[in-house]
C-alpha positions as CSV (number, residue, x, y, z in Angstrom):
1,M,125.7,-28.0,-93.7
2,P,123.5,-25.0,-93.6
3,V,120.0,-25.3,-93.2
4,L,117.9,-23.8,-96.5
5,G,114.5,-23.1,-97.2
6,T,113.5,-22.3,-93.5
7,G,113.4,-18.6,-91.9
8,I,115.2,-16.0,-93.8
9,M,117.2,-18.6,-96.0
10,P,116.4,-19.1,-99.6
11,A,115.3,-22.4,-100.6
12,A,118.0,-24.9,-102.2
13,G,119.1,-23.6,-105.7
14,A,121.6,-21.2,-107.4
15,V,120.7,-18.4,-104.9
16,A,121.3,-20.3,-102.0
17,A,124.4,-21.9,-103.4
18,E,125.7,-18.5,-104.0
19,L,124.9,-17.1,-100.6
20,T,126.4,-19.8,-98.6
21,A,129.4,-19.8,-100.7
22,V,130.2,-16.0,-99.6
23,T,128.6,-15.9,-96.4
24,R,130.2,-16.8,-93.1
25,R,128.4,-18.7,-90.4
26,A,127.8,-16.9,-86.9
27,F,129.0,-20.0,-84.4
28,V,128.1,-19.8,-80.9
29,P,131.7,-20.3,-79.9
30,K,131.2,-22.7,-76.9
31,L,130.2,-26.5,-77.0
32,V,127.1,-27.8,-75.2
33,V,127.3,-31.3,-73.9
34,Q,124.4,-33.4,-74.5
35,T,125.4,-36.8,-73.4
36,Y,126.2,-36.8,-69.7
37,N,124.0,-37.2,-66.4
38,S,124.1,-35.6,-63.0
39,T,124.7,-38.2,-60.2
40,P,124.4,-37.0,-56.5
41,L,126.2,-40.2,-55.3
42,L,129.2,-39.6,-57.3
43,A,129.3,-36.0,-56.2
44,M,129.0,-37.3,-52.4
45,L,131.7,-39.7,-53.0
46,M,134.0,-37.4,-54.6
47,A,133.5,-34.7,-52.1
48,N,134.5,-36.9,-49.4
49,N,136.9,-39.1,-51.4
50,Q,140.0,-40.5,-49.2
51,S,143.5,-40.9,-50.6
52,A,145.4,-44.2,-50.9
53,S,149.0,-45.2,-51.9
54,G,150.5,-48.5,-53.1
55,G,151.1,-51.9,-51.7
56,A,149.2,-55.4,-51.9
57,S,145.6,-55.1,-50.9
58,S,146.2,-51.2,-50.5
59,I,143.0,-50.5,-48.9
60,T,143.3,-52.5,-45.7
61,V,140.8,-51.7,-42.9
62,P,141.0,-53.9,-39.7
63,V,137.1,-54.5,-38.6
64,Q,135.7,-55.9,-35.3
65,G,133.0,-58.3,-35.9
66,T,132.7,-60.1,-32.5
67,N,133.3,-59.5,-28.8
68,M,136.7,-59.5,-27.4
69,V,135.9,-59.3,-23.8
70,T,133.0,-60.6,-21.7
71,T,131.6,-58.5,-19.0
72,Q,130.7,-60.3,-15.6
73,A,128.8,-59.6,-12.5
74,S,130.5,-59.8,-9.2
75,D,129.5,-59.5,-5.7
76,Y,131.1,-58.0,-2.5
77,S,134.3,-59.7,-2.8
78,G,135.0,-58.4,-6.4
79,T,136.0,-61.7,-7.7
80,F,135.7,-62.6,-11.4
81,S,136.4,-65.6,-13.7
82,Q,139.5,-66.0,-15.8
83,P,139.4,-64.1,-18.6
84,N,139.9,-66.3,-22.0
85,V,141.4,-64.5,-25.2
86,Q,138.5,-63.7,-27.6
87,P,139.9,-62.8,-31.2
88,G,137.6,-60.5,-32.7
89,I,139.4,-58.4,-35.4
90,Q,140.0,-59.3,-39.0
91,N,141.1,-57.3,-42.3
92,A,138.7,-56.0,-44.9
93,E,141.1,-56.0,-47.9
94,F,140.5,-54.4,-51.2
95,N,142.4,-53.8,-54.3
96,M,142.3,-50.7,-56.5
97,K,141.1,-50.3,-59.9
98,L,142.4,-48.9,-63.0
99,S,140.7,-47.0,-65.6
100,I,142.4,-45.3,-68.5
101,T,141.0,-42.5,-70.7
102,P,143.1,-42.4,-74.2
103,I,142.9,-39.0,-75.8
104,P,144.0,-38.6,-79.6
105,F,145.4,-35.7,-81.3
106,L,146.0,-36.2,-85.0
107,G,148.7,-34.1,-86.6
108,M,146.6,-32.6,-89.5
109,E,144.0,-32.0,-86.9
110,A,146.2,-29.6,-85.3
111,A,147.6,-28.0,-88.2
112,T,144.0,-27.5,-89.6
113,Q,142.8,-25.9,-86.2
114,V,145.7,-23.7,-85.2
115,D,144.4,-20.3,-84.7
116,Y,141.4,-21.1,-86.8
117,A,139.3,-23.4,-84.2
118,V,135.9,-22.1,-83.1
119,V,136.1,-24.6,-80.7
120,P,139.2,-26.6,-80.5
121,I,138.9,-30.1,-80.7
122,I,141.7,-31.0,-78.5
123,E,140.2,-29.0,-75.5
124,A,136.7,-30.7,-76.2
125,R,138.4,-33.9,-75.9
126,M,140.0,-33.1,-72.7
127,N,136.7,-31.9,-71.3
128,D,134.9,-34.8,-72.4
129,A,137.6,-37.2,-70.8
130,G,136.6,-35.8,-67.0
131,N,132.9,-36.1,-68.2
132,N,133.7,-39.7,-69.6
133,I,135.5,-40.8,-66.2
134,A,132.3,-39.8,-64.2
135,S,130.0,-41.6,-66.5
136,F,132.0,-44.5,-66.4
137,W,132.4,-44.6,-62.5
138,S,128.5,-43.9,-62.1
139,Q,127.4,-46.8,-64.2
140,A,129.6,-49.2,-62.2
141,L,128.6,-47.7,-58.7
142,Y,125.1,-49.1,-59.3
143,G,125.8,-52.0,-61.7
144,N,128.9,-53.8,-61.1
145,T,129.0,-56.9,-58.8
146,S,131.4,-59.3,-60.9
147,N,133.8,-57.4,-63.1
148,N,137.0,-57.5,-60.7
149,L,138.7,-54.8,-63.3
150,Q,136.1,-52.5,-62.4
151,M,135.0,-50.9,-58.9
152,I,132.6,-52.8,-56.9
153,G,129.3,-50.8,-57.0
154,L,126.6,-50.5,-54.2
155,P,124.8,-54.0,-55.6
156,G,127.7,-55.5,-54.3
157,A,128.9,-53.5,-51.4
158,V,125.4,-52.8,-49.8
159,D,124.2,-56.6,-49.8
160,D,123.6,-59.6,-47.7
161,S,125.5,-62.1,-49.8
162,T,122.6,-62.0,-52.3
163,N,125.0,-60.8,-55.0
164,L,128.3,-60.8,-53.4
165,A,129.3,-63.7,-51.1
166,S,132.4,-62.4,-50.2
167,Y,133.1,-58.5,-49.8
168,G,136.9,-57.0,-49.0
169,N,138.0,-60.8,-48.7
170,I,135.5,-61.5,-45.7
171,N,132.7,-64.2,-46.5
172,R,129.2,-62.6,-45.5
173,T,128.0,-66.1,-44.9
174,Q,130.5,-67.0,-42.2
175,N,130.6,-63.3,-40.7
176,A,126.8,-61.8,-40.3
177,F,128.1,-58.7,-39.2
178,W,129.2,-58.0,-42.8
179,K,125.9,-58.1,-44.0
180,S,123.8,-55.1,-45.2
181,K,120.1,-55.2,-44.9
182,V,118.2,-55.9,-48.1
183,Y,114.4,-55.5,-48.0
184,A,111.6,-56.4,-50.6
185,A,109.3,-53.7,-50.8
186,G,106.8,-55.8,-52.6
187,S,105.6,-53.6,-55.6
188,V,104.3,-50.6,-53.5
189,N,104.5,-47.2,-53.9
190,P,107.2,-45.4,-51.6
191,T,105.6,-43.4,-49.2
192,R,106.8,-41.3,-46.2
193,Q,105.7,-44.2,-43.8
194,N,107.4,-47.2,-45.5
195,V,110.5,-45.4,-46.3
196,L,110.7,-44.5,-42.7
197,Q,110.2,-48.1,-41.8
198,Y,113.3,-49.1,-43.9
199,I,115.4,-46.1,-42.3
200,V,114.5,-47.1,-38.8
201,G,115.6,-50.9,-39.8
202,T,118.8,-49.7,-41.3
203,A,119.4,-47.7,-38.2
204,K,118.7,-50.7,-35.9
205,A,120.9,-53.1,-37.8
206,A,123.7,-50.6,-37.5
207,G,123.4,-50.4,-33.8
208,G,121.4,-47.4,-33.8
209,E,123.3,-45.2,-36.2
210,M,121.2,-43.5,-38.9
211,P,122.0,-43.4,-42.5
212,N,122.6,-40.0,-43.6
213,F,122.1,-40.0,-47.6
214,G,119.5,-41.8,-49.8
215,V,119.1,-42.1,-53.6
216,C,116.8,-43.8,-55.9
217,G,115.8,-43.4,-59.5
218,F,113.9,-40.6,-60.8
219,G,110.7,-42.2,-61.2
220,T,110.8,-43.8,-57.7
221,W,111.6,-40.4,-56.4
222,A,108.7,-38.5,-58.2
223,L,106.3,-41.1,-56.8
224,L,107.6,-40.7,-53.3
225,A,107.2,-36.8,-53.9
226,Q,103.8,-37.3,-54.7
227,D,103.3,-38.4,-51.0
228,F,104.6,-35.0,-49.9
229,Q,102.9,-32.9,-52.2
230,G,99.4,-33.1,-50.4
231,Q,100.9,-32.3,-47.2
232,E,102.3,-28.9,-48.2
233,T,100.9,-25.8,-46.4
234,Y,101.3,-22.3,-47.9
235,M,101.8,-19.4,-45.2
236,V,100.2,-16.2,-46.4
237,T,101.3,-12.8,-45.2
238,P,98.5,-10.5,-44.6
239,G,98.7,-7.6,-47.4
240,S,101.0,-9.5,-49.5
241,S,100.3,-12.3,-52.2
242,F,102.2,-14.8,-53.9
243,D,102.1,-12.8,-57.4
244,R,104.3,-10.3,-55.5
245,S,107.1,-12.8,-54.9
246,E,110.0,-13.1,-57.6
247,D,110.0,-16.6,-56.9
248,G,106.2,-17.5,-56.5
249,A,104.9,-19.8,-54.3
250,R,107.0,-22.7,-53.2
251,S,106.1,-26.0,-53.9
252,G,108.2,-29.3,-54.4
253,F,111.6,-30.2,-52.7
254,R,115.0,-30.6,-54.0
255,A,115.6,-33.4,-51.8
256,L,112.7,-35.5,-49.8
257,M,113.6,-35.6,-46.3
258,V,112.4,-38.5,-44.3
259,A,113.4,-38.9,-40.5
260,G,116.1,-36.4,-41.1
261,V,117.7,-38.6,-43.9
262,P,117.6,-36.7,-47.5
263,I,116.8,-38.8,-50.4
264,F,118.0,-37.7,-53.9
265,A,117.0,-38.5,-57.4
266,D,119.8,-40.3,-59.3
267,M,119.9,-40.7,-63.1
268,N,121.8,-44.1,-62.8
269,C,120.0,-45.6,-59.8
270,P,117.7,-48.5,-61.0
271,E,114.1,-47.8,-60.8
272,G,112.1,-49.2,-57.8
273,T,115.2,-49.5,-55.8
274,M,116.4,-47.2,-53.0
275,Y,119.6,-47.0,-50.9
276,F,120.1,-45.9,-47.6
277,L,123.9,-45.0,-46.9
278,N,126.1,-43.5,-44.6
279,S,128.9,-41.5,-45.8
280,N,130.9,-42.3,-42.5
281,Y,131.8,-45.5,-43.9
282,L,131.3,-45.5,-47.6
283,N,134.0,-43.8,-49.3
284,M,135.8,-43.1,-52.8
285,Y,139.6,-44.2,-52.2
286,I,141.9,-42.5,-55.0
287,H,145.3,-43.4,-55.5
288,E,147.5,-40.3,-54.8
289,Q,149.6,-41.0,-58.2
290,G,146.5,-41.9,-59.9
291,A,144.1,-39.1,-59.6
292,F,143.0,-37.8,-63.0
293,A,146.6,-38.1,-63.7
294,F,147.5,-37.0,-67.2
295,T,150.3,-38.6,-69.0
296,G,151.3,-36.0,-71.3
297,F,151.1,-36.3,-75.1
298,E,153.5,-38.6,-77.0
299,S,154.5,-38.8,-80.5
300,T,152.8,-41.5,-82.8
301,L,155.4,-41.6,-85.3
302,S,156.8,-45.1,-83.9
303,N,153.3,-46.3,-85.5
304,W,154.1,-44.5,-88.4
305,Q,151.5,-41.7,-88.3
306,L,151.6,-38.1,-87.6
307,G,150.1,-37.3,-84.4
308,Y,149.8,-37.5,-80.6
309,V,148.5,-39.7,-77.9
310,G,147.8,-39.0,-74.2
311,A,145.6,-40.8,-71.3
312,I,144.1,-39.7,-68.3
313,V,144.7,-42.6,-65.3
314,N,142.5,-43.2,-62.4
315,I,143.2,-45.6,-59.6
316,A,140.2,-45.9,-57.3
317,E,137.8,-48.1,-55.4
318,L,134.4,-47.8,-53.8
319,V,134.9,-49.1,-50.0
320,L,132.3,-49.6,-47.4
321,T,133.6,-50.3,-44.0
322,K,130.6,-51.1,-42.1
323,P,127.9,-52.6,-44.6
324,S,125.2,-52.9,-41.7
325,A,125.0,-49.2,-41.6
326,C,123.6,-49.2,-44.8
327,A,120.8,-51.0,-46.7
328,R,119.0,-51.5,-50.0
329,V,115.3,-51.9,-50.7
330,G,113.9,-53.2,-53.9
331,G,110.6,-53.6,-55.6
332,F,109.3,-50.0,-55.0
333,N,106.9,-48.8,-57.9
334,S,107.9,-45.9,-59.9
335,V,106.2,-43.4,-62.2
336,S,107.2,-43.3,-66.0
337,I,109.2,-40.0,-66.6
């Protein structure tokens, strides 16, 4: 409906009705999407995704949780005690999860839009399918621990058995090596000092291996950034000033670097929670036959309707093969954004 009575358009009435009846609209020939969020975690996982194929427990990773041999001291004779077989390997097993995005295409919709579409609705739906899949996965990545039809997210993968006692078919109570560090910050502001403490604690639990990626909510990230802002130093070149630079004075950061670990703001991460992750062990496994696979459009005539329906199929799972290399910190304060 045209907006009347504002700007150069006349108010509602006969003049306005006549004008709108004989005047075309000046459409902007693009669709501006309003509903989806940017998520650094999913971007990292998709950039480093691994391929998987079929089979029962199609992602099976052998993991060693205990010593398999024992070192001994000896003397000049070089003698040693008879070794015993010490089993130390077991399988972490994961099943892939299916997500389907159906796409309708009505017959009369096609007839109406052919050669006359400003924005082809079917193209908009196809584009929206990719965005919708990303949103569906992102919410599961930060929220799902119990729905076995969806991928198990960070609250279950990066855990000490609080949310998920058994992960990858390995019981965390019986296998302490399969636990992540879970900290309670205790309603304090995130600062460089306490975040550094948790990063070092994560590295200690992982045998000295540092995490390489951190995420938290925007309000938590903004509060941590305030601890950086007061430490900024501006270098002024003699004979020049900030107003002569096209970009002006640089202030703030895209990622907050603490102990070499970049921490990003993620829309889907719960406020007050911070994850320290190691991308060497955290991967998105995507089925080689189910990676954004499009089924093609099929007629809906069998349902007594003119039209078509297709679907985009994804088969994937988030897999963490060394939980001790990651950590979760809860209870941070955050600012209202």
